N, C-alpha and C positions, 0 to 999 in steps of 0.2 A: 544444497542451499537454493530454496525457493525463490521466487520473483519477489521485489518488495510489495508490501501491502497495498502500498497506495496505487500500485501499476493494477491491481486486480480491482480496484475501487473506482480508478478512472476509467477503467474499460467498462465496469457494469454501468456506472453512472451514464456513460455516453450513449451505452447500449439501451439503456432506459429511455432516454430521452428521444430516441429514434424510435420507440415504439412503445410509448407510455401506457396504453390500453389494450393488452393483448385479447384477442377474442377468445370465447367460451371453447372453441373447437382446438385453437392452440394449446391452452392450459390443459384441457383433457388429453391432448397429445402428449404433452409433457408429463402429466401424471401416469400415462400408459407406459411410457419409457422407464419412469421410476420404479414402476411396477413390475415390469418384464426383468430389469437390472435385478431387484432385490428376489424376485422367483427363482429366475434362471441360474442365479450366482448363490445360493443358499450354503452350501458344502464349503465354499470357498470363504464366504462371510463367518460361519461357524468356526472353521479352521483359524482362521486370523485371529478372531476374537479369542481363541483357546490358546494361541499362541501368546498374546498379549498379557492373559491372566496367568500362564503356566500351566493351568488345569481347570479347564470349565466344560461342561458338558454340552456337546454338541445339541443334546436333545433340549437342555434347559435353554440355550441360546434360540433355538427354533421356537420354542413355545413364549419365550419372554421377551422376545426382540424381532424375529423374523415374522410370526403370526401377528404381531400387535401392529406391526408396520404395514404389512398388507392389507388388513383389515381397515386400518386408518386410511390408506389411499383408496380402497373400494368405497367405503363410505364418502370420503370426499367428492371422488369422481360422480357417485350417484345423485348427490344433493347440489353439486357446484352452481348448475344453471339456475336453481332455485335463489341460492344465496347470493348470485352475482345480479339478480333482477332490482332495478331502481324501485325502491319504496315509496308509496305515496304516503303523504303525513298530512295531518290536518291542518286547514287554514283558518283562522280566525275570520268570523263573519266581518269583522271591520276592513279585512284586507282583500275580500273576495271581489272580483272574480280571477284574483292571483291564486298560483298552485304552488304547493311545497313538495319537495322531493329529495331522498336521500339517496345520494349514489355511493355506491362501492366502489373506491378506486385503489390502485396500487401505490405503495408510500414509494417504492424506489429500490434501493439496496438494502435488503436485510442481512445483519450478520448473526451468527448461529456460533456461540462457544458451548463445545460437547463434553459432558464429563467422561469418564473411563468407566463407568460402573455397567452403563447400559448404552453403550457408544453406537450400535446400530439405531436402536429406537430414540435415542434423544438425539440424533442427528436427523433422521427421518422424518418423524413427528412435525416438527417444526417446519422443517424444509418443505414438505407437502402444504402446510398451511400457507407458506410464504409463496410458493409458486400457485398454487390455487386463487392465492390474491392477485397474482399478475407481476411479482417483483422479481428481482434477480436476487441473488444469494451467495454468499460468501459462510464457508463453512469451516470453523478453525477446531481440530480435533485435539484431543488429549494427547500429552506427552506419553501416557501409558497405553495410547492406543494406535501404535507404531504401525504395526502389520495391518490393521483395519484401515486405517489412514493411507497407506500406499496402495491398498486394494481399491478402495472407493476413488482415490485420484485417478487410476487406470480406468476403471469400469465406467465412471461419469464422463471422464474425457471422451471416449467413443460414443456417447450419446448426446452429450452437451458442450457447447462452447464455452471456454472460461467465463466468457462477458455474461453469461447467464447462471451457471452453476460453477463454483470452483470449491475444492476441499483444499484445506491449509494446514501442514504439519506443524506441530510445536517445535520450535528450535531453541528454546531458552527463554527469551524474554517476549516470545511472540504473543502469547495471550495478553499481556499488559499493552503492549502496542495496538492489537486487535482492537481492543475496548476505549482506544482513544481515538479510532477513527471517526471520520463525519458520516456515519452511515445514517440511513433514515429510520432503522428500527434495529435495536439489539436484544437478541435472547441469549439468557446465559441460565445454564443450570450447573449448580453446584453449592459449595457451603454458602452458611450466612457470612461467615467473615469475609471470603472473596467476593461476593456477590455484592457486599459495600464498597468495597474497592472498585469493582467494576462499574457500579453505578457512580461513584464518584468521577470516574475516568470519562463516562459517557456524558457526563453533565457539562464538561467542558465544552462540548459541542451541542449542548442542549438535545442529544440524542435520546430518543423514547426507548424505555428499557421493559423488558419483560423477565423477571427474575423468578426462576423456580429454584427454591433454596430447601433447606433441608429442617432438621430441629427434631427436639424429642416426642415422637409421635405415640400417644397413649393407646393401650388397648384396656378395656374394662369388661370383665366377667361379673354379672349380675347372678345372684343365688338362684335365680330361677332358671338358669340354662342349665343344659347338659355340659358336665366338665370334660367328659372325654371327647365329644364333637368340639367343644371350643379349643382344646389343647390340639387337636389334631389340624385345625384350621390356621391358628396362631402359629403353631410351630413349622406347617408347612409353608407358612408365608415368611418366617424368619430364617428358614433354611434356603430359600431361594437366593442364590448368588452370596451365600455364606454371610447373610444379614448386609450385603453390601447394597443396600437400595435405601433412598431416600424417604421412601414410605413405609419400611418395615416397621413394625411394631417395636418401639424403642425401650417400653417398659410396660408392665402389666400389672393391672390392679385385681385383687381376687378378695372374695369375704376373706376375713381372719379365720373363721371355723373351717375352710375348705383348704388351707394352704398346705398342708400334708397331703391331701388327696390331689391337688393339682401337681405337686412336686411327683408322687408316686405314677400319676398318669402319663406325665410328661416322659418320664423315662421309659415307660413301657411303649409311649408313640414311637419314639426316637429307635429305641432299641430294634423295634421292628423294621424301620426303615434303613438305617445304618447300623452295621456292626464294625465298620472299620471307616476312618475318613480319607483312606487312600482310593476308597471306591470312585471310579471315573465320573460318577454324577456329582461327588462332591467338590465344590468350587474352591480355589485355591485363594488366599488373600492377596490381595493385588500387588503388594511390593513389600519389601523389607521393613519399612518406615510403618505402614500401617500394621503388620505382623507385630513388631516391638510395642506400638502403641496398645493394641490387644491385651498383649501380655501384662504391661505395665496397668492397665484398667483393671485386671484380675487380681494382680498382687497387691494393689493398692485398696481394694475391696475388702481383700482377706486380711491385711493388715491392719483394718478399721474396725474389723468385726463381722463381717459380712461371711454368709454360708455359702460355698460354691458347691453346685451339683452338675457334674458331668454328665451330660444325657447321650454319649455315645460310649459304649462298654469299651475298656481296654485302650483307649485312646488319647494321646496326650498331644499337646501341640508340637507342630512338626516345622521347624523354621526352614529345613532343607526344602521342601515342598511348599512351604506356607500355607499349610493346612491346620486349622483351628477348629477343635471340636465344638459343638454347640452347649454351653452353658447356661444354667439357672443361676441367679444370685438372690439369695434372701438374707432377710436382716438389713437391708440398706439403709444408709440415711444420706442426707443431702451434702455430707462433707467428702462424699465418696467422688471420685472422678466418673465412676458409671452412672451417677445421678446429676453430673454437672454438664456434660457434653453428649452430643449425638454419639452414639457408640459405633454405628457402621460397620457392624461384625457381628459374629453368631454370640451374643452374651445378651442375655436377656434378664433383667432385674425384676424382681416380683414386690411389689409393696400389698401390706393388706390394708382393708377397711371395714368400719362397723356400719357407716352409714354413706349413702351416694352423694349426700351433701359435702361430706368431707374430700370425695375424689373430685368434685365439680370446683371445690375452693381451690384446692392444690392445683389442677390445671389452669384455672383462671390466674393462678399467682404466677405463673410462668409466662415463657414466651408462647408465641400463639403457633401450634405445631402444623405442619404440612398435611398430617392425617389424623383423625380420630376412629376408633374402632371399639364398638359398644355390642356385648354381646347378651341379648335377652329378649325373650318373647313379649315382654310387657310392652303395649304400644305408648301407654301414658310415660312409662321411663323413657322410652326411644326418644319421644317428643321432650320431655324435661330435659334431657342432655343434650340434645341439639339445639335446643332454645337459649339453654344458660351457659353454653361453651361457644368458642369459636375456633374452628380450624380450616385449613384449605379446602379437605375434603372429608366425608365421613363414608365408612361402610358399616352397615348393620349386620352382625351375625357371620362376619367374615373379616379379611384383611386385605389390603393392598387392590382387590379388583375393581374399585371404583374407576382406577387410573385407565383401565382396558376399555372403558365404556365410549364409545366415541361420540355418543351424543351427549356426554357430561364433559362440561370444561373442566382443564386441570390446571390448578395454580394454587399458591398460598396466601397467606394473609399476614401481615406485619413481619416479623422477622424471617418468616418461612417464604416469603414470597412477595411479588407485585404482578398482577395480570393474570390471564388465563389463555390456554390454547386447547387444541383438541376441537375438531368438528366445526360447527358454525363459529365459535368462538375464537378460535384459531383464525380463520378467515377474516374475520371482522378485527381482530386484533391487529393483524398485519395489512389490513386496509385503512384508507382514509375515508371514512363514512361522513361524506361529503353534502352538507347541506346546501340546498339551491332552490331559491324562490324565484319563480317565473311571475312577473307581474303582467297584470291584465292590461288589454288596450284602454281600460277606464279604469281609474283609481280615484278613490276619495281622498288620497292624499294631498292632492292639489288644493283641497281647503283647509289645511293644516300645515303649511308654509307659511314662515313669519315675513311680514307682520301679520299678525291674528287679525282675520275679518271678525265681525260680529257672528257669521254663522260658524265660524271656525271655532271660537271662543265656546260658544253653545254646544257644540258638538263635543269638545273637550271636557266641558263640565259634565255632559251627559255620560260620556263613556267612562268618566273616572269616577263619577256619582259624587261630585264635589259640592260642598255647601259653602260658597265661596263669595256670595254677592254677586250683583250683575254685571257680568263682562269685565272681571278684573284681569 
């Protein structure tokens, strides 16, 4: 049983007030400690995440979580001095010689609620942004990340006092209580349903939130694009973490006349990659509930007339090891569960189209997704789809990789989230960009105090271009 959440919050708020503006060198030193921690303990981190999943490739964790965390820290460290600089802002001629400046300042204590699917990266990325901005940080881990949480608690305790960074385990109702704390900012990554509850809880204390949620992210293949290349990239992204990725392609649009060819290419692509789901690089589904949901989703689609295509030869869902083969689902309709909710697993429904206008209209009719993927070499078509749709992010001719770009902000829109982080946007999101006006020793405002003199009235008439008659 950990300490009460209020204990950590009071500690961190008190520590913040004692040092509300950490210097650049202090922040850089903290980032260096986090970098050293991740780099030096990669094996233990990968092993802990593997235990939490049941089976997750250490190589995949190294690629998708350790590498991205390290790169994000290095990028932040390189650019932090520039981000921290006071920004000059324009001063209207009517107020000169006053000066306007914008000062990035820490907000105080930032809370981070981390999901289980990428528990290292989705803890480290917002943590780095918060520390770079000069804040104190409380990190609440998922109930499905107990081994990693214990490891990170021990490692961070060796380098940081708990009044600066602390990791908190889930103990039943911890997440709900955490979201009700009077934090200075709250970052949550998870489902849209839970995100709404988190936002409602945070609103009780007017805590600003950054919500990174999910949704049904579409992938679109245009008829000018090489189908083999498209399927290699789409299935490569979908297979990462067995589809348990918030930005995974959730469903696929292909030209109607290409459907059979797409299915055949998909089978060839996956048969070359996996002949057996017991392969150590094939990730388990996180828990029994999630596994059962995927089974129900496929059965529901089949019962309602869909065709199911298992892409891994001689493999069936294995409930003991929670291994689930990657499936395509065709002949889908909107009554099926597979088209109604985010799949979050190795199932990819395919819809066919005759006109890209149909696709755009369907996407716009639904909730705005976290990501959108378009495969085409036609620049005009690329711009049309970008202009006519809205999503959190876009990758052209690949999937998911926009999230790994340190100089691109990551975030959703509408039902898929609020706010951005990564890179400079993360630093600014977790800072108070504080406007300051420095009044000059001489100021024309003395002519504009009431009661208004004749000179003051003339001045107001002049600067507002009013035609109201003499000295009204």
